[in-house]
TORTI-581477 format. One record per residue: residue number from 1; residue in three letters; x, y, z of N, C-alpha, C in turn. Coordinates in steps of 0.1 Angstrom, whole numbers, plus 5000, padded with zeros to 4 digits. Each point is the difference from the previous one (the first is absolute). Layout:
! TORTI-581477
<n NUM	res ALA	npx X	npy Y	npz Z	capx X	capy Y	capz Z	cpx X	cpy Y	cpz Z> $
...
! end
This chain:
! TORTI-581477
<n 1	res MET	npx 2959	npy 4011	npz 5802	capx 4992	capy 4997	capz 5012	cpx 5002	cpy 4985	cpz 5004> $
<n 2	res LYS	npx 5002	npy 4992	npz 4990	capx 5003	capy 4986	capz 5003	cpx 5012	cpy 4998	cpz 5009> $
<n 3	res THR	npx 5010	npy 5008	npz 4997	capx 5013	capy 4999	capz 5008	cpx 4998	cpy 5004	cpz 5014> $
<n 4	res VAL	npx 4992	npy 5011	npz 5002	capx 4997	capy 5005	capz 5014	cpx 4993	cpy 4989	cpz 5008> $
<n 5	res PHE	npx 4989	npy 4994	npz 4993	capx 4993	capy 4989	capz 5007	cpx 5009	cpy 4988	cpz 5003> $
<n 6	res LYS	npx 5009	npy 4997	npz 4991	capx 5009	capy 4988	capz 5002	cpx 5009	cpy 5002	cpz 5011> $
<n 7	res TYR	npx 5007	npy 5012	npz 5001	capx 5010	capy 5002	capz 5010	cpx 4993	cpy 5003	cpz 5014> $
<n 8	res PHE	npx 4988	npy 5006	npz 4999	capx 4993	capy 5002	capz 5013	cpx 4996	cpy 4986	cpz 5006> $
<n 9	res GLY	npx 4995	npy 4991	npz 4991	capx 4997	capy 4987	capz 5004	cpx 5012	cpy 4992	cpz 5006> $
<n 10	res LEU	npx 5011	npy 5001	npz 4993	capx 5012	capy 4993	capz 5005	cpx 5004	cpy 5006	cpz 5013> $
<n 11	res THR	npx 4999	npy 5013	npz 5002	capx 5003	capy 5006	capz 5013	cpx 4991	cpy 4995	cpz 5011> $
<n 12	res CYS	npx 4987	npy 4999	npz 4997	capx 4990	capy 4995	capz 5009	cpx 5004	cpy 4986	cpz 5004> $
<n 13	res ILE	npx 5004	npy 4991	npz 4991	capx 5003	capy 4986	capz 5003	cpx 5012	cpy 5000	cpz 5009> $
<n 14	res ILE	npx 5010	npy 5008	npz 4997	capx 5013	capy 5000	capz 5008	cpx 4997	cpy 5004	cpz 5014> $
<n 15	res VAL	npx 4992	npy 5011	npz 5002	capx 4997	capy 5006	capz 5013	cpx 4991	cpy 4990	cpz 5008> $
<n 16	res GLY	npx 4991	npy 4993	npz 4993	capx 4991	capy 4990	capz 5006	cpx 5008	cpy 4988	cpz 5005> $
<n 17	res LEU	npx 5010	npy 4996	npz 4992	capx 5008	capy 4989	capz 5005	cpx 5009	cpy 5004	cpz 5012> $
<n 18	res LEU	npx 5005	npy 5012	npz 5000	capx 5007	capy 5004	capz 5011	cpx 4992	cpy 5001	cpz 5013> $
<n 19	res ALA	npx 4987	npy 5005	npz 4998	capx 4991	capy 5001	capz 5011	cpx 4997	cpy 4986	cpz 5006> $
<n 20	res ILE	npx 4998	npy 4990	npz 4991	capx 4997	capy 4986	capz 5004	cpx 5012	cpy 4995	cpz 5007> $
<n 21	res GLY	npx 5012	npy 5002	npz 4995	capx 5012	capy 4995	capz 5006	cpx 5003	cpy 5006	cpz 5013> $
<n 22	res GLY	npx 4997	npy 5012	npz 5002	capx 5003	capy 5007	capz 5013	cpx 4989	cpy 5001	cpz 5009> $
<n 23	res SER	npx 4989	npy 4993	npz 4998	capx 4988	capy 5002	capz 5008	cpx 5001	cpy 4996	cpz 5014> $
<n 24	res ALA	npx 5009	npy 4990	npz 5003	capx 5001	capy 4995	capz 5014	cpx 5008	cpy 5010	cpz 5009> $
<n 25	res ASN	npx 5008	npy 5008	npz 4994	capx 5008	capy 5010	capz 5008	cpx 5009	cpy 4992	cpz 5010> $
<n 26	res ASP	npx 5006	npy 4989	npz 4995	capx 5007	capy 4991	capz 5008	cpx 5014	cpy 5006	cpz 5005> $
<n 27	res CYS	npx 5004	npy 4997	npz 5012	capx 5012	capy 5005	capz 5005	cpx 5008	cpy 4989	cpz 5007> $
<n 28	res ASP	npx 4998	npy 4987	npz 4996	capx 5007	capy 4989	capz 5006	cpx 4997	cpy 4998	cpz 5015> $
<n 29	res GLY	npx 4989	npy 5004	npz 5005	capx 4997	capy 4998	capz 5014	cpx 5006	cpy 5009	cpz 5010> $
<n 30	res HIS	npx 5009	npy 5010	npz 4995	capx 5006	capy 5009	capz 5009	cpx 4992	cpy 5012	cpz 5004> $
<n 31	res CYS	npx 4990	npy 5003	npz 4992	capx 4992	capy 5012	capz 5003	cpx 4985	cpy 4996	cpz 4998> $
<n 32	res MET	npx 4995	npy 4990	npz 5006	capx 4986	capy 4996	capz 4998	cpx 4990	cpy 5011	cpz 5004> $
<n 33	res GLU	npx 5003	npy 5009	npz 5008	capx 4991	capy 5010	capz 5004	cpx 4997	cpy 5010	cpz 4988> $
<n 34	res GLN	npx 5009	npy 5000	npz 4990	capx 4998	capy 5009	capz 4989	cpx 4995	cpy 4992	cpz 4987> $
<n 35	res ALA	npx 4998	npy 4987	npz 5002	capx 4995	capy 4992	capz 4988	cpx 4985	cpy 5003	cpz 4998> $
<n 36	res ASN	npx 4996	npy 4997	npz 4988	capx 4986	capy 5002	capz 4996	cpx 4991	cpy 4988	cpz 5006> $
<n 37	res THR	npx 4988	npy 5004	npz 5003	capx 4990	capy 4989	capz 5005	cpx 4996	cpy 4992	cpz 4987> $
<n 38	res ILE	npx 4993	npy 4989	npz 5003	capx 4996	capy 4991	capz 4989	cpx 4990	cpy 5008	cpz 4991> $
<n 39	res GLY	npx 4991	npy 5008	npz 5006	capx 4991	capy 5008	capz 4992	cpx 5007	cpy 5010	cpz 4991> $
<n 40	res GLU	npx 5010	npy 5007	npz 5005	capx 5007	capy 5010	capz 4992	cpx 5008	cpy 4993	cpz 4989> $
<n 41	res MET	npx 5006	npy 4988	npz 5003	capx 5007	capy 4993	capz 4990	cpx 4991	cpy 4995	cpz 4989> $
<n 42	res LEU	npx 4988	npy 4995	npz 5003	capx 4991	capy 4996	capz 4990	cpx 4995	cpy 5012	cpz 4992> $
<n 43	res MET	npx 4998	npy 5011	npz 5006	capx 4995	capy 5012	capz 4993	cpx 5011	cpy 5005	cpz 4990> $
<n 44	res VAL	npx 5012	npy 5000	npz 5004	capx 5011	capy 5004	capz 4991	cpx 5002	cpy 4990	cpz 4988> $
<n 45	res MET	npx 4999	npy 4987	npz 5004	capx 5001	capy 4990	capz 4989	cpx 4988	cpy 5001	cpz 4990> $
<n 46	res GLY	npx 4988	npy 5003	npz 5005	capx 4989	capy 5001	capz 4992	cpx 5001	cpy 5012	cpz 4990> $
<n 47	res LEU	npx 5004	npy 5011	npz 5006	capx 5002	capy 5012	capz 4992	cpx 5011	cpy 4998	cpz 4990> $
<n 48	res GLY	npx 5011	npy 4993	npz 5003	capx 5010	capy 4997	capz 4991	cpx 4996	cpy 4991	cpz 4989> $
<n 49	res PHE	npx 4991	npy 4990	npz 5003	capx 4995	capy 4991	capz 4990	cpx 4990	cpy 5008	cpz 4991> $
<n 50	res ILE	npx 4992	npy 5009	npz 5005	capx 4991	capy 5008	capz 4992	cpx 5008	cpy 5009	cpz 4990> $
<n 51	res LEU	npx 5011	npy 5005	npz 5006	capx 5009	capy 5009	capz 4991	cpx 5006	cpy 4992	cpz 4989> $
<n 52	res CYS	npx 5004	npy 4988	npz 5003	capx 5006	capy 4991	capz 4990	cpx 4990	cpy 4997	cpz 4989> $
<n 53	res LEU	npx 4988	npy 4996	npz 5004	capx 4989	capy 4997	capz 4990	cpx 4996	cpy 5012	cpz 4992> $
<n 54	res SER	npx 4999	npy 5012	npz 5006	capx 4997	capy 5012	capz 4992	cpx 5012	cpy 5003	cpz 4991> $
<n 55	res GLY	npx 5012	npy 4998	npz 5004	capx 5012	capy 5002	capz 4991	cpx 4999	cpy 4991	cpz 4988> $
<n 56	res CYS	npx 4997	npy 4987	npz 5003	capx 4998	capy 4991	capz 4989	cpx 4989	cpy 5004	cpz 4990> $
<n 57	res ALA	npx 4989	npy 5005	npz 5005	capx 4990	capy 5005	capz 4992	cpx 5004	cpy 5012	cpz 4991> $
<n 58	res PHE	npx 5008	npy 5009	npz 5006	capx 5005	capy 5011	capz 4992	cpx 5010	cpy 4995	cpz 4989> $
<n 59	res VAL	npx 5008	npy 4991	npz 5003	capx 5010	capy 4995	capz 4990	cpx 4992	cpy 4992	cpz 4989> $
<n 60	res LEU	npx 4990	npy 4992	npz 5003	capx 4992	capy 4994	capz 4990	cpx 4992	cpy 5009	cpz 4992> $
<n 61	res PHE	npx 4995	npy 5011	npz 5006	capx 4993	capy 5010	capz 4992	cpx 5009	cpy 5007	cpz 4991> $
<n 62	res ALA	npx 5012	npy 5003	npz 5004	capx 5010	capy 5007	capz 4991	cpx 5004	cpy 4990	cpz 4989> $
<n 63	res GLU	npx 5001	npy 4988	npz 5002	capx 5004	capy 4990	capz 4990	cpx 4989	cpy 4998	cpz 4989> $
<n 64	res ARG	npx 4987	npy 5000	npz 5005	capx 4989	capy 4997	capz 4991	cpx 4996	cpy 5012	cpz 4992> $
<n 65	res GLY	npx 5001	npy 5012	npz 5006	capx 4994	capy 5012	capz 4994	cpx 5010	cpy 5007	cpz 4992> $
! end
């Protein structure tokens, strides 16, 4: 069960970092009508950060238990 928690946590961390990195939905200014608003960008960043933190908790739980 430790292995499941560990790999699930690592997956959460990776997905969270990808969400934080792609939160702006940037297109180099060529398609601004399809870009995210500031509120959407902050929401995606926040969810990615929460996903990273919960992934860290899973990994720490797997390492301690």
